[in-house]
C-alpha positions in Angstrom: 0.0 0.0 -0.1 2.1 3.0 1.3 5.7 3.3 1.9 6.5 3.5 5.5 9.4 5.9 6.0 11.8 5.2 8.8 12.4 8.1 11.1 16.0 8.8 11.3 17.4 9.7 14.7 20.1 11.9 13.3 20.2 15.7 13.6 18.9 17.3 10.4 22.4 18.7 9.6 23.8 15.1 9.3 21.0 14.0 7.1 22.6 14.1 3.6 19.4 14.0 1.4 17.7 17.1 2.8 17.8 20.1 0.5 17.5 22.6 3.3 19.7 22.0 6.1 18.7 23.3 9.5 21.0 22.8 12.6 20.9 24.1 16.1 20.2 27.8 16.1 23.5 29.4 17.2 22.8 32.8 15.8 23.6 35.8 17.8 20.4 37.2 19.1 20.0 40.1 21.4 19.6 38.0 24.4 22.6 36.1 23.7 24.7 39.2 23.2 23.4 40.8 26.4 24.4 37.6 28.3 27.8 37.5 26.8 28.4 41.2 27.5 27.3 40.8 31.2 29.4 37.8 31.6 32.6 38.8 30.0 32.3 42.7 30.0 30.9 43.4 33.3 27.7 45.2 32.0 25.4 44.5 29.1 26.0 48.1 27.7 29.7 47.6 27.8 30.0 46.2 24.3 33.6 47.5 23.5 35.2 45.5 26.2 37.9 43.4 24.6 36.9 40.2 26.6 33.3 40.6 25.5 34.5 41.1 21.9 36.5 37.9 22.0 33.6 36.0 23.4 31.3 37.2 20.6 33.9 36.3 17.9 34.3 32.9 19.6 30.6 32.3 19.4 30.5 33.4 15.7 33.5 31.2 14.8 31.8 28.1 16.5 28.6 28.9 14.4 30.6 29.3 11.2 32.6 26.1 11.8 29.4 24.1 12.3 28.0 25.7 9.0 31.2 24.5 7.2 31.1 21.0 8.4 27.8 20.7 6.5 28.6 23.0 3.6 32.2 22.2 2.6 32.2 24.2 -0.6 31.0 27.5 0.9 34.1 29.4 0.2 32.7 32.9 1.3 31.8 31.5 4.8 35.3 30.1 5.0 36.9 33.3 4.0 34.8 35.1 6.7 35.7 32.3 9.2 39.5 33.0 8.5 38.9 36.7 9.0 37.1 36.3 12.3 39.9 34.0 13.6 42.4 36.7 12.7 40.5 39.5 14.4 40.1 37.3 17.6 43.8 36.5 17.5 44.6 40.1 17.3 42.5 41.0 20.2 43.9 38.3 22.2 47.3 39.6 21.5 46.4 43.0 22.6 44.9 41.5 25.9 48.1 39.5 26.5 50.2 42.6 26.0 48.1 44.7 28.3 47.4 42.3 31.1 48.6 38.6 31.0 46.2 37.5 33.8 43.1 38.7 31.9 44.4 36.9 28.9 44.9 33.6 30.8 41.4 34.0 32.4 39.6 34.6 29.1 41.5 31.7 27.3 40.5 29.3 30.2 37.0 30.6 30.4 36.2 30.2 26.6 38.1 27.0 26.3 40.6 28.2 23.7 43.8 26.5 23.0 47.1 27.8 24.3 
């Protein structure tokens, strides 16, 4: 009679045959930004703090990394990922030059290598 479809227990981004790929929403919403700025910058209005900027770049890098695991040929996203990593590296170098203890704290808190 009808074909019974098996339900796969894979997340949708791992399913190869879907045309539209949806994965966990990791976009930066206003609430997530406020949370990050209060956690790393001290206040949700302190958006220029270097630690808050590094945290925001790290979140975006993780999002783009997940996107590129699925869409391997998205070269524009790959280029923007490389640019973001460079910006984060420059900010981390700045923090390390100004205060090494803040640098070590932010690297340990965000789980970055080094």
